[in-house]
C-alpha positions in Angstrom: -20.5 45.6 95.1 -19.7 42.0 93.9 -18.2 41.5 90.4 -20.1 39.1 88.1 -18.0 36.1 86.9 -17.0 36.4 83.3 -18.2 33.9 80.7 -15.9 31.0 79.8 -14.3 31.4 76.4 -13.9 28.3 74.2 -11.4 27.8 71.3 -8.8 25.5 69.7 -5.4 25.2 71.1 -2.3 25.2 68.9 -1.7 21.5 69.6 -5.3 20.7 68.4 -4.8 22.6 65.2 -1.5 20.9 64.5 -3.1 17.5 65.1 -5.9 18.3 62.7 -3.5 19.4 60.0 -1.5 16.2 60.4 -4.6 14.0 60.2 -5.8 15.9 57.1 -2.4 15.4 55.5 -2.5 11.7 56.2 -6.0 11.3 54.8 -5.0 13.4 51.8 -1.9 11.2 51.1 -4.0 8.1 51.4 -6.6 9.4 49.0 -3.9 10.5 46.6 -2.4 7.0 46.6 -5.7 5.5 45.7 -6.5 8.1 43.0 -3.1 8.2 41.4 -3.4 5.0 39.4 -6.8 5.8 37.9 -5.6 9.3 36.9 -2.3 7.9 35.4 -4.4 5.3 33.6 -6.6 8.0 32.2 -3.6 10.0 30.8 -2.0 6.8 29.5 -5.2 5.9 27.7 -5.5 9.4 26.2 -1.9 9.3 25.0 -2.4 5.9 23.5 -5.6 7.0 21.8 -3.8 10.1 20.4 -0.9 7.9 19.1 -3.3 5.4 17.6 -5.3 8.2 15.9 -2.1 9.7 14.4 -0.9 6.3 13.1 -4.3 5.5 11.7 -4.5 8.9 10.0 -1.1 8.3 8.4 -2.0 4.8 7.2 -5.3 5.9 5.8 -3.7 8.8 3.8 -1.0 6.4 2.4 -3.7 3.9 1.5 -5.8 6.4 -0.3 -2.8 7.7 -2.3 -1.4 4.3 -3.2 -4.7 2.9 -4.3 -4.8 5.8 -6.9 -1.3 5.2 -8.2 -0.8 4.7 -11.9 -0.5 1.0 -12.6 3.1 -0.3 -12.5 4.4 3.0 -11.2 5.2 2.0 -7.6 8.9 1.6 -6.9 11.3 1.5 -4.0 14.8 2.7 -3.5 14.9 1.1 0.0 12.4 0.0 2.7 12.3 3.5 4.1 10.8 5.0 0.9 8.0 4.3 -1.5 7.4 6.3 -4.6 4.6 6.3 -7.2 2.8 8.4 -9.8 -0.7 9.5 -8.7 -3.8 9.6 -10.8 -6.9 11.8 -10.5 -9.2 10.0 -12.9 -9.3 7.9 -16.0 -11.5 7.2 -19.0 -11.9 5.4 -22.3 -10.6 6.9 -25.6 -12.2 6.5 -29.0 -10.3 3.8 -30.8 -12.0 4.2 -34.2 -14.6 6.3 -36.0 -18.3 5.4 -35.7 -20.5 3.8 -38.4 -20.8 7.2 -40.1 -17.1 7.8 -40.2 -17.2 10.5 -37.5 -15.2 10.8 -34.3 -11.6 11.7 -33.4 -9.9 8.4 -32.5 -6.4 8.1 -30.9 -4.0 7.0 -33.6 -1.2 4.8 -32.4 0.4 4.6 -35.9 1.7 8.1 -35.8 2.1 11.2 -33.6 -1.4 12.3 -32.6 -2.4 15.5 -30.8 -6.1 15.0 -30.0 -8.7 12.3 -29.3 -12.3 12.0 -28.1 -13.1 10.6 -24.7 -16.3 8.8 -24.1 -18.4 10.8 -21.6 -18.6 14.4 -20.6 -15.7 16.0 -18.7 -18.2 18.0 -16.6 -19.5 14.8 -15.2 -16.2 14.1 -13.4 -17.0 16.9 -10.8 -13.9 17.8 -8.9 -11.8 15.3 -10.9 -12.2 17.1 -14.2 -9.4 16.9 -16.7 -7.7 20.3 -17.1 -4.9 21.9 -19.0 -1.4 20.7 -18.0 -2.7 17.3 -16.7 -0.8 14.4 -18.2 -2.5 11.6 -20.2 -0.9 8.1 -19.7 -1.8 5.2 -21.9 -0.9 1.5 -21.0 1.9 2.1 -18.6 3.9 -1.1 -18.2 6.7 0.3 -16.2 9.3 -1.1 -18.6 11.7 0.6 -21.0 9.6 2.0 -23.9 6.4 2.1 -21.8 7.5 3.9 -18.7 5.7 7.0 -17.4 8.7 8.1 -15.4 10.6 8.4 -18.7 7.7 10.0 -20.5 7.4 7.2 -22.9 3.6 6.9 -22.8 2.5 10.3 -21.4 1.5 13.6 -23.0 0.5 16.9 -21.6 -3.1 18.2 -22.0 -3.3 21.5 -23.9 -7.1 22.0 -24.3 -10.3 20.2 -23.1 -13.4 21.0 -25.2 -16.6 19.5 -26.5 -16.1 16.3 -28.5 -16.7 15.6 -32.1 -19.9 13.6 -31.2 -22.6 14.1 -28.6 -21.7 12.8 -25.2 -18.0 12.9 -25.8 -15.1 15.2 -24.8 -12.2 16.2 -27.0 -8.8 16.2 -25.3 -6.0 18.0 -27.1 -2.5 17.0 -26.2 1.1 17.7 -27.2 1.8 15.6 -30.3 2.7 12.1 -29.2 3.0 8.6 -30.7 2.0 6.3 -27.9 4.0 3.0 -27.9 1.1 0.6 -27.1 -2.6 0.7 -27.3 -4.6 -0.3 -24.2 -6.6 -3.6 -24.8 -9.6 -1.9 -23.1 -9.0 1.5 -24.7 -8.3 3.1 -21.4 -6.1 6.0 -20.2 -5.3 7.5 -16.9 -4.9 11.1 -15.9 -1.9 12.3 -13.9 -2.6 15.6 -12.1 -0.4 18.4 -13.5 0.1 19.9 -10.1 1.2 16.7 -8.4 3.1 14.6 -10.9 4.8 12.3 -8.4 4.4 11.4 -4.7 6.7 9.6 -2.2 6.6 8.7 1.5 10.0 8.8 3.1 11.0 7.8 6.7 14.1 9.6 7.9 15.5 10.9 11.2 12.4 9.6 13.1 10.0 11.5 10.9 7.7 10.5 8.1 7.4 12.9 5.2 5.1 13.1 2.2 6.8 14.6 -0.9 5.0 15.6 -4.1 5.4 17.4 -7.4 9.1 17.2 -7.7 11.2 16.2 -10.7 11.4 12.5 -11.7 14.6 10.9 -10.5 16.1 7.5 -10.1 15.8 7.6 -6.3 13.4 9.0 -3.7 14.1 12.4 -2.2 16.2 12.3 0.9 14.3 15.0 3.0 11.8 17.7 2.8 8.1 17.6 2.0 5.1 17.7 4.4 5.7 16.3 7.9 3.1 13.5 8.4 4.3 12.2 11.8 7.2 12.4 14.2 8.7 9.8 16.6 8.2 7.3 13.8 9.9 4.1 12.7 8.6 2.5 9.6 9.2 -0.2 6.9 7.7 -0.4 3.5 7.7 -3.6 1.4 6.3 -3.7 -2.2 5.7 -6.9 -4.1 4.2 -6.4 -7.5 6.4 -6.7 -10.5 4.4 -9.5 -12.0 1.8 -8.0 -14.4 -0.4 -11.1 -14.1 -1.5 -10.2 -10.6 -2.1 -7.2 -8.3 0.7 -5.8 -6.3 0.8 -5.6 -2.5 2.3 -2.9 -0.3 3.0 -3.8 3.3 3.4 -1.0 5.8 4.9 -1.5 9.3 4.5 1.7 11.3 5.4 2.5 14.9 4.9 5.9 16.6 6.4 6.6 20.0 5.7 9.4 22.5 6.1 9.7 26.3 7.2 6.1 26.7 4.3 4.8 24.8 4.5 3.1 21.4 1.7 2.2 19.0 2.5 -0.2 16.2 0.4 -0.8 13.1 0.7 -3.3 10.2 -1.3 -2.6 7.1 -1.6 -4.2 3.6 -2.7 -2.3 0.5 -3.7 -4.0 -2.7 -2.5 -2.3 -5.8 -4.2 -2.7 -9.2 -1.4 -3.1 -11.7 -3.6 -3.7 -14.7 -3.0 -0.7 -17.0 
């Protein structure tokens, strides 16, 4: 009996497999070279966007705080720190009785412990005047009329319905205010945040608040606003005849990338 020839078996040799692996490696390396730059560009763009967003957030927060500063309260110990007294709201006080002789007016000739504010406190929504807030009248930032020294501020003790309809009575610790406001206006300093400063130190930017008044900015501490920061603050505004101007130069660095911002903030120094 004759044996049938076996079928031929086909496959890859080891040399062919090695050649395929080498070719795939070469193709993969070429593709990686072409794709590396777009991928690096994507990560660079994402990093720059994150830095820009961080810098913009810091500048917006500073702008919002500074624009609400008590007139003539901004001061600088150096170009790495800016300090001010914040306000939450303001209003107009009654300067005299009405035609019928009614109303509780703010008396500047002696120590007074209450006055009527035009308007309802409830209409101020989340900015309502509450116990322990501070009332400031005509802050000039000079000796005798300096809120830092307490010359023209007094703490609120009670807020209640005014002597006349549509008015609010504000009771305060007895105070003889040095100067009346030409427009009968007052500002309200929040009792839980009587002072605010922004300080750049050690490559970090901090926001400090509600600490004791002092002649200089706090050195460290507070809430960390940003890291990898260099900054410079410039304030021009000692002339009461015009608004002040705060200039902020801020640079944030990370991963070899740096984003720089320059921002100007107008400050109303009319008390």
